N, CA, C, O and the ligand as a Tripos MOL2 file, in Angstrom:
@<TRIPOS>MOLECULE
protein
  225   223    57     0     0
PROTEIN
NO_CHARGES

@<TRIPOS>ATOM
      1 N         183.3340   70.8740  180.5730 N.3       1 MET1
      2 CA        184.3800   70.0380  179.9750 C.3       1 MET1
      3 C         183.9990   69.6550  178.5540 C.2       1 MET1
      4 O         182.8610   69.2750  178.2810 O.2       1 MET1
      5 N         184.9380   69.7590  177.6850 N.am      2 ASP2
      6 CA        184.6350   69.4700  176.2930 C.3       2 ASP2
      7 C         185.3170   68.1880  175.8510 C.2       2 ASP2
      8 O         186.5070   68.1790  175.5360 O.2       2 ASP2
      9 N         184.5580   67.1190  175.8330 N.am      3 GLN3
     10 CA        185.1150   65.8580  175.3690 C.3       3 GLN3
     11 C         184.7710   65.6690  173.9090 C.2       3 GLN3
     12 O         183.6700   65.2440  173.5600 O.2       3 GLN3
     13 N         185.7110   65.9860  173.0810 N.am      4 ASN4
     14 CA        185.4540   65.9570  171.6460 C.3       4 ASN4
     15 C         185.8310   64.5970  171.0580 C.2       4 ASN4
     16 O         186.8480   64.4590  170.3800 O.2       4 ASN4
     17 N         185.0110   63.6200  171.3260 N.am      5 THR5
     18 CA        185.2660   62.2880  170.7940 C.3       5 THR5
     19 C         184.2030   61.9280  169.7730 C.2       5 THR5
     20 O         183.0670   62.3950  169.8480 O.2       5 THR5
     21 N         184.5800   61.1010  168.8320 N.am      6 THR6
     22 CA        183.6170   60.6860  167.8100 C.3       6 THR6
     23 C         182.7030   59.5930  168.3310 C.2       6 THR6
     24 O         181.7120   59.2480  167.6880 O.2       6 THR6
     25 N         183.0310   59.0470  169.4950 N.am      7 ALA7
     26 CA        182.2780   57.8960  169.9900 C.3       7 ALA7
     27 C         180.9440   58.3030  170.5900 C.2       7 ALA7
     28 O         180.0270   57.4860  170.6760 O.2       7 ALA7
     29 N         180.8270   59.5490  171.0040 N.am      8 SER8
     30 CA        179.6020   59.9200  171.7020 C.3       8 SER8
     31 C         179.0140   61.1980  171.1170 C.2       8 SER8
     32 O         178.8280   62.1930  171.8170 O.2       8 SER8
     33 N         178.7340   61.1510  169.8540 N.am      9 ARG9
     34 CA        178.1140   62.3240  169.2260 C.3       9 ARG9
     35 C         176.6090   62.1640  169.2650 C.2       9 ARG9
     36 O         176.0860   61.0680  169.0650 O.2       9 ARG9
     37 N         175.9280   63.2400  169.5190 N.am     10 SER10
     38 CA        174.4800   63.1920  169.4710 C.3      10 SER10
     39 C         173.9890   64.1590  168.4090 C.2      10 SER10
     40 O         174.5970   65.1980  168.1530 O.2      10 SER10
     41 N         172.8780   63.7910  167.8020 N.am     11 CYS11
     42 CA        172.3370   64.5600  166.6940 C.3      11 CYS11
     43 C         171.8500   65.9310  167.1520 C.2      11 CYS11
     44 O         171.1510   66.0280  168.1600 O.2      11 CYS11
     45 N         172.2070   66.9890  166.4320 N.am     12 PRO12
     46 CA        171.7260   68.3270  166.7680 C.3      12 PRO12
     47 C         170.2420   68.5040  166.4650 C.2      12 PRO12
     48 O         169.6070   69.4450  166.9410 O.2      12 PRO12
     49 N         169.7030   67.5920  165.6690 N.am     13 VAL13
     50 CA        168.2960   67.7040  165.2780 C.3      13 VAL13
     51 C         167.3940   66.9520  166.2440 C.2      13 VAL13
     52 O         166.4400   67.5160  166.7790 O.2      13 VAL13
     53 N         167.6980   65.6700  166.4670 N.am     14 CYS14
     54 CA        166.7890   64.8500  167.2760 C.3      14 CYS14
     55 C         167.4230   64.3550  168.5640 C.2      14 CYS14
     56 O         166.7310   63.7920  169.4120 O.2      14 CYS14
     57 N         168.7360   64.5550  168.7280 N.am     15 GLY15
     58 CA        169.3860   64.1660  169.9690 C.3      15 GLY15
     59 C         169.7800   62.7090  170.0370 C.2      15 GLY15
     60 O         170.3400   62.2650  171.0390 O.2      15 GLY15
     61 N         169.4970   61.9550  168.9830 N.am     16 SER16
     62 CA        169.8360   60.5410  168.9720 C.3      16 SER16
     63 C         171.3410   60.3340  168.8870 C.2      16 SER16
     64 O         172.0550   61.1370  168.2860 O.2      16 SER16
     65 N         171.8130   59.2590  169.4890 N.am     17 THR17
     66 CA        173.2200   58.9040  169.3460 C.3      17 THR17
     67 C         173.3580   57.6450  168.5060 C.2      17 THR17
     68 O         174.4410   57.0690  168.4030 O.2      17 THR17
     69 N         172.2620   57.2300  167.9120 N.am     18 ASP18
     70 CA        172.2640   56.0070  167.1150 C.3      18 ASP18
     71 C         172.5540   56.3440  165.6620 C.2      18 ASP18
     72 O         171.6490   56.6650  164.8920 O.2      18 ASP18
     73 N         173.8160   56.2680  165.3020 N.am     19 TYR19
     74 CA        174.1860   56.6140  163.9380 C.3      19 TYR19
     75 C         174.9230   55.4740  163.2640 C.2      19 TYR19
     76 O         175.4310   54.5630  163.9180 O.2      19 TYR19
     77 N         174.9720   55.5430  161.9590 N.am     20 VAL20
     78 CA        175.6280   54.4940  161.1940 C.3      20 VAL20
     79 C         176.7410   55.0840  160.3370 C.2      20 VAL20
     80 O         176.7060   56.2430  159.9240 O.2      20 VAL20
     81 N         177.7060   54.2490  160.0970 N.am     21 PHE21
     82 CA        178.8140   54.6250  159.2320 C.3      21 PHE21
     83 C         178.3130   54.7290  157.8010 C.2      21 PHE21
     84 O         177.6710   53.8090  157.2950 O.2      21 PHE21
     85 N         178.6030   55.8440  157.1500 N.am     22 GLY22
     86 CA        178.0120   56.0670  155.8310 C.3      22 GLY22
     87 C         178.9960   56.0420  154.6830 C.2      22 GLY22
     88 O         178.6310   56.3560  153.5500 O.2      22 GLY22
     89 N         180.2380   55.6730  154.9550 N.am     23 GLY23
     90 CA        181.1890   55.5950  153.8590 C.3      23 GLY23
     91 C         182.3780   56.5050  154.0500 C.2      23 GLY23
     92 O         182.3890   57.3920  154.9040 O.2      23 GLY23
     93 N         183.3650   56.2600  153.2380 N.am     24 ARG24
     94 CA        184.6030   57.0090  153.3670 C.3      24 ARG24
     95 C         185.1190   57.3130  151.9770 C.2      24 ARG24
     96 O         185.0540   56.4710  151.0810 O.2      24 ARG24
     97 N         185.6230   58.4940  151.8050 N.am     25 LYS25
     98 CA        186.1940   58.8070  150.5070 C.3      25 LYS25
     99 C         187.4000   59.7100  150.6530 C.2      25 LYS25
    100 O         187.5880   60.3840  151.6660 O.2      25 LYS25
    101 N         188.1940   59.7010  149.6280 N.am     26 ARG26
    102 CA        189.3990   60.5050  149.6450 C.3      26 ARG26
    103 C         189.0740   61.8880  149.0900 C.2      26 ARG26
    104 O         188.4190   62.0190  148.0560 O.2      26 ARG26
    105 N         189.5370   62.9030  149.7840 N.am     27 VAL27
    106 CA        189.3170   64.2740  149.3450 C.3      27 VAL27
    107 C         190.5560   64.7470  148.6150 C.2      27 VAL27
    108 O         191.6600   64.7320  149.1590 O.2      27 VAL27
    109 N         190.3640   65.1570  147.4000 N.am     28 GLU28
    110 CA        191.5110   65.6550  146.6310 C.3      28 GLU28
    111 C         191.9930   66.9650  147.2310 C.2      28 GLU28
    112 O         191.2000   67.8630  147.5150 O.2      28 GLU28
    113 N         193.2770   67.0600  147.4170 N.am     29 PRO29
    114 CA        193.8350   68.2600  148.0460 C.3      29 PRO29
    115 C         193.7700   69.4700  147.1260 C.2      29 PRO29
    116 O         193.9570   69.3590  145.9150 O.2      29 PRO29
    117 N         193.5070   70.6080  147.7120 N.am     30 GLU30
    118 CA        193.5980   71.8480  146.9620 C.3      30 GLU30
    119 C         195.0240   72.3580  147.0910 C.2      30 GLU30
    120 O         195.7570   71.9470  147.9910 O.2      30 GLU30
    121 N         195.4140   73.2440  146.2030 N.am     31 PRO31
    122 CA        196.7830   73.7630  146.2760 C.3      31 PRO31
    123 C         197.0970   74.3030  147.6600 C.2      31 PRO31
    124 O         196.3570   75.1230  148.2030 O.2      31 PRO31
    125 N         198.2000   73.8350  148.2210 N.am     32 GLY32
    126 CA        198.6000   74.3020  149.5370 C.3      32 GLY32
    127 C         198.0180   73.5000  150.6710 C.2      32 GLY32
    128 O         198.2970   73.7700  151.8390 O.2      32 GLY32
    129 N         197.1870   72.4900  150.3260 N.am     33 GLN33
    130 CA        196.5930   71.6810  151.3820 C.3      33 GLN33
    131 C         196.9930   70.2290  151.2090 C.2      33 GLN33
    132 O         197.3970   69.7910  150.1320 O.2      33 GLN33
    133 N         196.8670   69.5020  152.3010 N.am     34 GLU34
    134 CA        197.1940   68.0850  152.2590 C.3      34 GLU34
    135 C         195.9600   67.2730  151.9030 C.2      34 GLU34
    136 O         194.8270   67.7080  152.1090 O.2      34 GLU34
    137 N         196.2030   66.0940  151.3680 N.am     35 ALA35
    138 CA        195.0950   65.1920  151.0900 C.3      35 ALA35
    139 C         194.4400   64.7610  152.4000 C.2      35 ALA35
    140 O         195.0890   64.7350  153.4460 O.2      35 ALA35
    141 N         193.1740   64.4280  152.3390 N.am     36 ALA36
    142 CA        192.4650   64.0320  153.5450 C.3      36 ALA36
    143 C         191.4810   62.9230  153.2210 C.2      36 ALA36
    144 O         191.1090   62.7050  152.0680 O.2      36 ALA36
    145 N         191.0740   62.2350  154.2670 N.am     37 LEU37
    146 CA        190.0180   61.2510  154.1230 C.3      37 LEU37
    147 C         188.7590   61.8060  154.7670 C.2      37 LEU37
    148 O         188.7910   62.3150  155.8880 O.2      37 LEU37
    149 N         187.6560   61.7020  154.0490 N.am     38 GLU38
    150 CA        186.4000   62.2040  154.5810 C.3      38 GLU38
    151 C         185.4820   61.0340  154.9090 C.2      38 GLU38
    152 O         185.1920   60.1950  154.0570 O.2      38 GLU38
    153 N         185.0410   60.9960  156.1340 N.am     39 THR39
    154 CA        184.1600   59.9230  156.5780 C.3      39 THR39
    155 C         182.7690   60.4840  156.8200 C.2      39 THR39
    156 O         182.6190   61.5670  157.3850 O.2      39 THR39
    157 N         181.7580   59.7480  156.3910 N.am     40 ARG40
    158 CA        180.3800   60.2150  156.5090 C.3      40 ARG40
    159 C         179.6250   59.3480  157.5030 C.2      40 ARG40
    160 O         179.7950   58.1290  157.5350 O.2      40 ARG40
    161 N         178.7990   59.9780  158.3050 N.am     41 TYR41
    162 CA        177.9380   59.2610  159.2300 C.3      41 TYR41
    163 C         176.5260   59.7840  159.0770 C.2      41 TYR41
    164 O         176.3140   60.9250  158.6660 O.2      41 TYR41
    165 N         175.5600   58.9410  159.4110 N.am     42 ALA42
    166 CA        174.1710   59.3750  159.3440 C.3      42 ALA42
    167 C         173.3830   58.7900  160.5080 C.2      42 ALA42
    168 O         173.6290   57.6570  160.9200 O.2      42 ALA42
    169 N         172.4490   59.5500  161.0330 N.am     43 TYR43
    170 CA        171.6040   59.0770  162.1330 C.3      43 TYR43
    171 C         170.4380   58.2780  161.5810 C.2      43 TYR43
    172 O         169.8080   58.6440  160.5890 O.2      43 TYR43
    173 N         170.1770   57.1720  162.2670 N.am     44 ARG44
    174 CA        169.0720   56.3200  161.8320 C.3      44 ARG44
    175 C         167.7320   57.0270  161.9970 C.2      44 ARG44
    176 O         166.8540   56.9240  161.1410 O.2      44 ARG44
    177 N         167.5890   57.7400  163.0950 N.am     45 ALA45
    178 CA        166.2870   58.2790  163.4630 C.3      45 ALA45
    179 C         165.7740   59.3060  162.4550 C.2      45 ALA45
    180 O         164.6080   59.2600  162.0630 O.2      45 ALA45
    181 N         166.6310   60.2260  162.0370 N.am     46 CYS46
    182 CA        166.1350   61.3390  161.2390 C.3      46 CYS46
    183 C         166.8730   61.4880  159.9080 C.2      46 CYS46
    184 O         166.4560   62.2630  159.0470 O.2      46 CYS46
    185 N         167.9630   60.7520  159.7430 N.am     47 GLY47
    186 CA        168.6770   60.8220  158.4760 C.3      47 GLY47
    187 C         169.6760   61.9500  158.3900 C.2      47 GLY47
    188 O         170.3610   62.1030  157.3790 O.2      47 GLY47
    189 N         169.7660   62.7400  159.4390 N.am     48 HIS48
    190 CA        170.7560   63.8180  159.4610 C.3      48 HIS48
    191 C         172.1540   63.2260  159.3350 C.2      48 HIS48
    192 O         172.4710   62.2310  159.9880 O.2      48 HIS48
    193 N         172.9770   63.8250  158.5100 N.am     49 GLU49
    194 CA        174.3200   63.2890  158.3560 C.3      49 GLU49
    195 C         175.3670   64.3650  158.5310 C.2      49 GLU49
    196 O         175.1010   65.5580  158.3820 O.2      49 GLU49
    197 N         176.5580   63.9110  158.8510 N.am     50 TRP50
    198 CA        177.6710   64.8440  158.9690 C.3      50 TRP50
    199 C         178.9310   64.1750  158.4850 C.2      50 TRP50
    200 O         178.9950   62.9540  158.3460 O.2      50 TRP50
    201 N         179.9240   64.9830  158.2320 N.am     51 ARG51
    202 CA        181.1830   64.4740  157.6970 C.3      51 ARG51
    203 C         182.3410   64.8720  158.6040 C.2      51 ARG51
    204 O         182.3560   65.9420  159.2120 O.2      51 ARG51
    205 N         183.2900   63.9790  158.6650 N.am     52 VAL52
    206 CA        184.4890   64.2580  159.4400 C.3      52 VAL52
    207 C         185.6870   64.1060  158.5380 C.2      52 VAL52
    208 O         185.7910   63.1250  157.8010 O.2      52 VAL52
    209 N         186.5840   65.0500  158.5840 N.am     53 ARG53
    210 CA        187.7910   64.9720  157.7570 C.3      53 ARG53
    211 C         188.9920   64.6070  158.6000 C.2      53 ARG53
    212 O         189.2580   65.2010  159.6450 O.2      53 ARG53
    213 N         189.6980   63.6260  158.1180 N.am     54 TRP54
    214 CA        190.9050   63.1980  158.8090 C.3      54 TRP54
    215 C         192.1030   63.5520  157.9500 C.2      54 TRP54
    216 O         192.1660   63.1750  156.7800 O.2      54 TRP54
    217 N         193.0310   64.2580  158.5110 N.am     55 PRO55
    218 CA        194.2720   64.4890  157.7790 C.3      55 PRO55
    219 C         195.0000   63.1730  157.5600 C.2      55 PRO55
    220 O         194.9970   62.2980  158.4250 O.2      55 PRO55
    221 N         195.6130   63.0450  156.4110 N.am     56 LYS56
    222 CA        196.2700   61.7580  156.1420 C.3      56 LYS56
    223 C         197.6740   61.7080  156.7020 C.2      56 LYS56
    224 O         198.3600   60.6950  156.5610 O.2      56 LYS56
    225 ZN        168.6700   63.2590  164.2710 Zn       57 ZN57
@<TRIPOS>BOND
     1     1     2 1
     2     2     3 1
     3     3     4 2
     4     3     5 am
     5     5     6 1
     6     6     7 1
     7     7     8 2
     8     7     9 am
     9     9    10 1
    10    10    11 1
    11    11    12 2
    12    11    13 am
    13    13    14 1
    14    14    15 1
    15    15    16 2
    16    15    17 am
    17    17    18 1
    18    18    19 1
    19    19    20 2
    20    19    21 am
    21    21    22 1
    22    22    23 1
    23    23    24 2
    24    23    25 am
    25    25    26 1
    26    26    27 1
    27    27    28 2
    28    27    29 am
    29    29    30 1
    30    30    31 1
    31    31    32 2
    32    31    33 am
    33    33    34 1
    34    34    35 1
    35    35    36 2
    36    35    37 am
    37    37    38 1
    38    38    39 1
    39    39    40 2
    40    39    41 am
    41    41    42 1
    42    42    43 1
    43    43    44 2
    44    43    45 am
    45    45    46 1
    46    46    47 1
    47    47    48 2
    48    47    49 am
    49    49    50 1
    50    50    51 1
    51    51    52 2
    52    51    53 am
    53    53    54 1
    54    54    55 1
    55    55    56 2
    56    55    57 am
    57    57    58 1
    58    58    59 1
    59    59    60 2
    60    59    61 am
    61    61    62 1
    62    62    63 1
    63    63    64 2
    64    63    65 am
    65    65    66 1
    66    66    67 1
    67    67    68 2
    68    67    69 am
    69    69    70 1
    70    70    71 1
    71    71    72 2
    72    71    73 am
    73    73    74 1
    74    74    75 1
    75    75    76 2
    76    75    77 am
    77    77    78 1
    78    78    79 1
    79    79    80 2
    80    79    81 am
    81    81    82 1
    82    82    83 1
    83    83    84 2
    84    83    85 am
    85    85    86 1
    86    86    87 1
    87    87    88 2
    88    87    89 am
    89    89    90 1
    90    90    91 1
    91    91    92 2
    92    91    93 am
    93    93    94 1
    94    94    95 1
    95    95    96 2
    96    95    97 am
    97    97    98 1
    98    98    99 1
    99    99   100 2
   100    99   101 am
   101   101   102 1
   102   102   103 1
   103   103   104 2
   104   103   105 am
   105   105   106 1
   106   106   107 1
   107   107   108 2
   108   107   109 am
   109   109   110 1
   110   110   111 1
   111   111   112 2
   112   111   113 am
   113   113   114 1
   114   114   115 1
   115   115   116 2
   116   115   117 am
   117   117   118 1
   118   118   119 1
   119   119   120 2
   120   119   121 am
   121   121   122 1
   122   122   123 1
   123   123   124 2
   124   123   125 am
   125   125   126 1
   126   126   127 1
   127   127   128 2
   128   127   129 am
   129   129   130 1
   130   130   131 1
   131   131   132 2
   132   131   133 am
   133   133   134 1
   134   134   135 1
   135   135   136 2
   136   135   137 am
   137   137   138 1
   138   138   139 1
   139   139   140 2
   140   139   141 am
   141   141   142 1
   142   142   143 1
   143   143   144 2
   144   143   145 am
   145   145   146 1
   146   146   147 1
   147   147   148 2
   148   147   149 am
   149   149   150 1
   150   150   151 1
   151   151   152 2
   152   151   153 am
   153   153   154 1
   154   154   155 1
   155   155   156 2
   156   155   157 am
   157   157   158 1
   158   158   159 1
   159   159   160 2
   160   159   161 am
   161   161   162 1
   162   162   163 1
   163   163   164 2
   164   163   165 am
   165   165   166 1
   166   166   167 1
   167   167   168 2
   168   167   169 am
   169   169   170 1
   170   170   171 1
   171   171   172 2
   172   171   173 am
   173   173   174 1
   174   174   175 1
   175   175   176 2
   176   175   177 am
   177   177   178 1
   178   178   179 1
   179   179   180 2
   180   179   181 am
   181   181   182 1
   182   182   183 1
   183   183   184 2
   184   183   185 am
   185   185   186 1
   186   186   187 1
   187   187   188 2
   188   187   189 am
   189   189   190 1
   190   190   191 1
   191   191   192 2
   192   191   193 am
   193   193   194 1
   194   194   195 1
   195   195   196 2
   196   195   197 am
   197   197   198 1
   198   198   199 1
   199   199   200 2
   200   199   201 am
   201   201   202 1
   202   202   203 1
   203   203   204 2
   204   203   205 am
   205   205   206 1
   206   206   207 1
   207   207   208 2
   208   207   209 am
   209   209   210 1
   210   210   211 1
   211   211   212 2
   212   211   213 am
   213   213   214 1
   214   214   215 1
   215   215   216 2
   216   215   217 am
   217   217   218 1
   218   218   219 1
   219   219   220 2
   220   219   221 am
   221   221   222 1
   222   222   223 1
   223   223   224 2
@<TRIPOS>SUBSTRUCTURE
     1 MET1         2 RESIDUE 1 A MET
     2 ASP2         6 RESIDUE 1 A ASP
     3 GLN3        10 RESIDUE 1 A GLN
     4 ASN4        14 RESIDUE 1 A ASN
     5 THR5        18 RESIDUE 1 A THR
     6 THR6        22 RESIDUE 1 A THR
     7 ALA7        26 RESIDUE 1 A ALA
     8 SER8        30 RESIDUE 1 A SER
     9 ARG9        34 RESIDUE 1 A ARG
    10 SER10       38 RESIDUE 1 A SER
    11 CYS11       42 RESIDUE 1 A CYS
    12 PRO12       46 RESIDUE 1 A PRO
    13 VAL13       50 RESIDUE 1 A VAL
    14 CYS14       54 RESIDUE 1 A CYS
    15 GLY15       58 RESIDUE 1 A GLY
    16 SER16       62 RESIDUE 1 A SER
    17 THR17       66 RESIDUE 1 A THR
    18 ASP18       70 RESIDUE 1 A ASP
    19 TYR19       74 RESIDUE 1 A TYR
    20 VAL20       78 RESIDUE 1 A VAL
    21 PHE21       82 RESIDUE 1 A PHE
    22 GLY22       86 RESIDUE 1 A GLY
    23 GLY23       90 RESIDUE 1 A GLY
    24 ARG24       94 RESIDUE 1 A ARG
    25 LYS25       98 RESIDUE 1 A LYS
    26 ARG26      102 RESIDUE 1 A ARG
    27 VAL27      106 RESIDUE 1 A VAL
    28 GLU28      110 RESIDUE 1 A GLU
    29 PRO29      114 RESIDUE 1 A PRO
    30 GLU30      118 RESIDUE 1 A GLU
    31 PRO31      122 RESIDUE 1 A PRO
    32 GLY32      126 RESIDUE 1 A GLY
    33 GLN33      130 RESIDUE 1 A GLN
    34 GLU34      134 RESIDUE 1 A GLU
    35 ALA35      138 RESIDUE 1 A ALA
    36 ALA36      142 RESIDUE 1 A ALA
    37 LEU37      146 RESIDUE 1 A LEU
    38 GLU38      150 RESIDUE 1 A GLU
    39 THR39      154 RESIDUE 1 A THR
    40 ARG40      158 RESIDUE 1 A ARG
    41 TYR41      162 RESIDUE 1 A TYR
    42 ALA42      166 RESIDUE 1 A ALA
    43 TYR43      170 RESIDUE 1 A TYR
    44 ARG44      174 RESIDUE 1 A ARG
    45 ALA45      178 RESIDUE 1 A ALA
    46 CYS46      182 RESIDUE 1 A CYS
    47 GLY47      186 RESIDUE 1 A GLY
    48 HIS48      190 RESIDUE 1 A HIS
    49 GLU49      194 RESIDUE 1 A GLU
    50 TRP50      198 RESIDUE 1 A TRP
    51 ARG51      202 RESIDUE 1 A ARG
    52 VAL52      206 RESIDUE 1 A VAL
    53 ARG53      210 RESIDUE 1 A ARG
    54 TRP54      214 RESIDUE 1 A TRP
    55 PRO55      218 RESIDUE 1 A PRO
    56 LYS56      222 RESIDUE 1 A LYS
    57 ZN57       225 GROUP 0 **** ****
C-alpha cells in the first residue's frame, strides 16, 4: 500500500522522521506552466533536505 502523505516521510539517508519546516517560496512559472509554491523541509539528524511543489 502506498500512503503518499507528507505527514510520515522518513529520510532516505538516515531513516529519521524528525524533520523541520525549512521555508516556502514562490516558483516562477515557465512558459506553459502554472505558478507553484515550493516548500522545503530538512531532517534534524543529518541535514538532508527535500522540496515539495504545490500547484497554486
Ligand atoms: Zn537523514
